[in-house]
N, C-alpha and C positions, 0 to 999 in steps of 0.2 A: 420404452426410451423416442425420443424426438430426435424428428431432423428437417430442420428448415434453410433456406437460403438466405442468403446478406443482399441487398438485394444491389450492395456498391460493387463490393466486388465479387457477387456471383456465385464463391463460395459457399457451399455446401458447410453444416454444424450442426454436432449432436448437442443433445441437453445435460450432459456428465464432460463439455465445452473439449470436444477432440472436434479437429477442422477436418475436411478430405481436403488429399492437395488431389492434385489432377500428374496425370505427365509431365513430369520432365528429362534430363541426358542424369543424372544420376541416381533419379530412380523411375523404370520408365512402368511402371504402374499407378494405378492411382490408393494409393493410403492414407489413415487413418492415421491425424500428429494434435498433440496437447501443444506443439513448439519450443521451441527453442528459449530459454532465460536469457533475457539477456543484466548486463551490468544492476540497471536499473529494480530488476526483480520480476519485473513485467515479463510473460512469455510473446514469441513474438513468431510468422511466418514467413517467407518469402517468398515472392506471388507478378510476377511482370516484372520482374527490376523490382518492387520494390516494400521498403517493409510495414506488414502489418500488425500491429495490435490483437492476438485473440479476438479481448475481454472487447476488446470495441467491436469487432465481425459479430463474436454470441452475441450483444446486448444491440446489435442494428437486430440481428436476422431474427433474436426471443420479444424481442422487445421491441421494437418499430424503429424507427427514424427519431431522429431526438429533436425535441422540440425547441423550439428560437429559443428560450431560454434557458435550455439546460443542456449545455455543450459539451462536460463530461459527462464519463463514464465514471463509476466507482464499488468499489468494493465493499461489499457490507461489512461480512468479516472483515478484514486487514488484513487477510490475507491474499498477495497478490497475482499469486498461482493457482488459486482458485476462481474458476473460469463456467462458472454449472447460471444460468440462467438464474436461478434466485438468490444468487451473490452479487448478482450488478443489480445495480438502476442508474439513469439520467441522472445527472445532479448540475448544480452552478458550482461559480467557483469558491463559495459565500458556504456553500452546506461541503464542495470537496475539502474542505482545512476545519470543517468540525468535526469530519471523522477521520482523525488521526490523536497519536498518544497513542496512552497506555489506559487501557478500560478496562475498569472490576467489577462492572457490572454486563455480563457478556447478554444480558435479558435486554437491554440499550443501549443498543449502540450505538446511540449519539452522544450520550455521555463522555466527557473526555476529564470531568473529578472527584477526584478520591472521596470515594463516601464514608471511610473513615479521615479525616484530614490531621489529627492530633499522629493518630498512627503512621502517615501517609510523609511529617515532618520527621516525625524521628527517627526512621528510617532512612527518608536519604540526609542528618545532618548524620544519621551513623553509617552514610557509604562518604561521604568529605569526609570523616576522621579518619579514616582509611584510609583515604587517598592522602591524608597528611597533612592533612586543609583545615584551618579554625576561624569560625566566626570572627571579625576586626573591624575597626576602621580602615581603613585603606587611606595611603599620603592624599588622597582627592579628601577625603573628610566623609567619602559612604560608608557603610557597610559594604558586605562580603564574605566573600571568603579566601581566603588568601595564606599560603603557607607558614606551616611556622615555624617562628625565630626562636633557637635556642638559645638561654643565656649563654654566657662562655662565663666557662669554671675561674674561679678567682685564681690565683697567681701568687 
């Protein structure tokens, strides 16, 4: 297991995604921690009155400072609490937005489209119909998924 230091915060990091936190009032000894999960799903640690993303600390420690044109940290496998250095990379805004959504082919993490588009559309239609929606023209004349309108019974 490798241990390296983040050049900005001066915190030590392990290659499994843990950060060495110095003593404080609540914890009087040094301790390894993976951080606390925030509502966005990322792990954060508090240090000197600020909160730092564990993924940013580990990426700086193992992959160096970010290049000028790539300021964002990307989780390659899209799991926000998997902070191993092999799963982190520096990306720009466009690359970061391309690596989201459902991926069916895990060999290439940059792929967002489904390999079998007909099966994907059939599954999507089944999901919409299960929600009580039907594909029809709306009041504005455009096609979309709208709630089903049931005919009234004849009186």
